[in-house]
N, C-alpha and C positions, 0 to 999 in steps of 0.2 A: 504494500500500500504506500502511496505517496500522497502528500498534501500540497495543494497549491492555493494561494490566497490573494495577497494584496495586488498582484498584477494580472488578475483574471478579469474577464468580462462575462457577465451573465445577464441576459435580457430579463426584464421583469416577468414576461409571460412564459418563460421556460419552466417546465415542470421537471423537477428532480425528485427522486433518483432515476437514472437510466441504467439499464443493465445489458450486458452482452453486445456491446456496440463494436463492430469490426473496424479496425483502423487500416487505412490505405494511404500510401504516400505517393502523391503525383510526382512524376519525373520533372521537377522544375529546374530550370537553369538558375542556380542561386548566385552565381557570380555576376555582378553588374546589375543592370536595370531589368525590371520585369516588363513584359508586354502583356496587357490584359488578355488579348486573344490567344496568345501562346499558353498563358496560365490556364485559361478556360479549357483549352484542348487537352492539356495534360491532366487536369482534374477529371474531365469526362472519361478519359482513358483509364485512369485509376479507379473511378467509380464502377466501371463495367466489371472490374475484377471481383468486386464484393457485393454489388447492389443486385438484389433479386427482383427489383422493379416494383415491389409492393409499396403502397403508400405508407404503411406502418414501419417499414424498416428504416433504421437509422444507421448512418455511416459516419465515422469520424475521419476527417482529413488530417493526416500527420504532416507537419511541415518542419523541415530542418532548416532553420534560419542561419544564414551566413552573411557577414558584413554588418555594416552599421544600420541602425534602425531609422534611416532617413524617411521623412514623411512621404516623399515622392515614391520611394520603393514600396512602402507599406500601402499607399493609396493604389498603386498599379496592381499589387497583389490582391488587394480587396476587390478591385474592379473585376479582375479575372475570376475570383471566387464567386462573386455575385452573378457574373455572366454565366458561369458553368452551372450554378445551382438552379437558376431560373426561379419560377414561382412555385416551388415545392412547399406550399404553406403548411402541409400536414406534418412536416418534419422539421425539427430544429436543425440549425447549422451547427455542427460540432467541429471545432478546430483544436488540435492538440499540437502544441509548438514546443520545441526544445529550448528556446531562448525567451527572454523576458520582453516579449512584444505583444502578448495576447490582449491586454487591456486596450491598447491603442488600435490594434487591428479590429477587434470587436466593436469599438466605438465608431470607427470609420464605416464598417459594414452596417451597423444599426442606425446611426444618427446622420451620417452623411449620404450613404448610398440607399438608405431606407429599405433594406431587405425586408421582405414581407413575412419572414418566419423568425422565430427566436434564435438568438446567437449564444452559444456556449463556447467561449474561447479561453483555453487553459494553457498555461506555459510552465516551463520547468519540468516537463515530463519526458522521460526517456523511453521511447517506444521503438518497436520494429514492425515491419510489414506483417500484416495478418495477426497482430496482437488484438486482443479484445479488451475493452475497458468498461468498468462500472463507474459511474460518477454519482456520488452520494449527495445528500442534501447539504446545504450550507450549514456549517457549524459556527454558531455565535458564541461569544462575542468576537472570536478571532476572524470571522468571515473567511474561512477556508473551506474547501470541498475535498472530501476524501476521494481518491482515485485508486481503484484496484485494477491492476494490470494482469491480464491472463495471457500467457504465451503458450502457443502450441509447440510441443516438443515431439520430434520424430527420432526414432532410433537410427543410428548410423552403423552400417554393417561393413 
C-alpha cells in the first residue's frame, strides 16, 4: 500500500473507493514538448490493450513524467488526454503519475479544459504495465488516499 496526498487532484463528484482498476501506460514521447494529437493517439492505443468497451469499466492511465513541470508541457499533455478520453461521462478519468505533477494536471483537465467526467489524478506512485490499483476513500485530516497496488506475477521457466 502507498499513500498519496497533498499533491493529488480529486474532483468533487468522484466516488471513492474504486477497486481492481487496470493500469496502462501510453507510449508517450517524454523528452521535449508534447503534441496533443500524438498524446491522444498513444492513449487510445494503450486503452485498447485493457479496455473491454463497457461503460462501467475503469482504466487508469500511468504516466512516467520526465523533465520539468512547465505549464506548456502539462497543458499539451492534458489536451491530449482530454482529446483521447472524449465524452466518456460514465467513467472517471484516473491518472497515476510517478512524479509530483498530479494536482496541476488534474486542475488543468477539470477547470481549464472542462472535462465532463470526474478526475482522479494521483502522483508519487510507482507502477508497471498491467498492474491493478484500488484507490480508497480520502483519509482526514491528512487528506491522503490509500492506494493498493496489485501486480500480476508469472513464473519464469
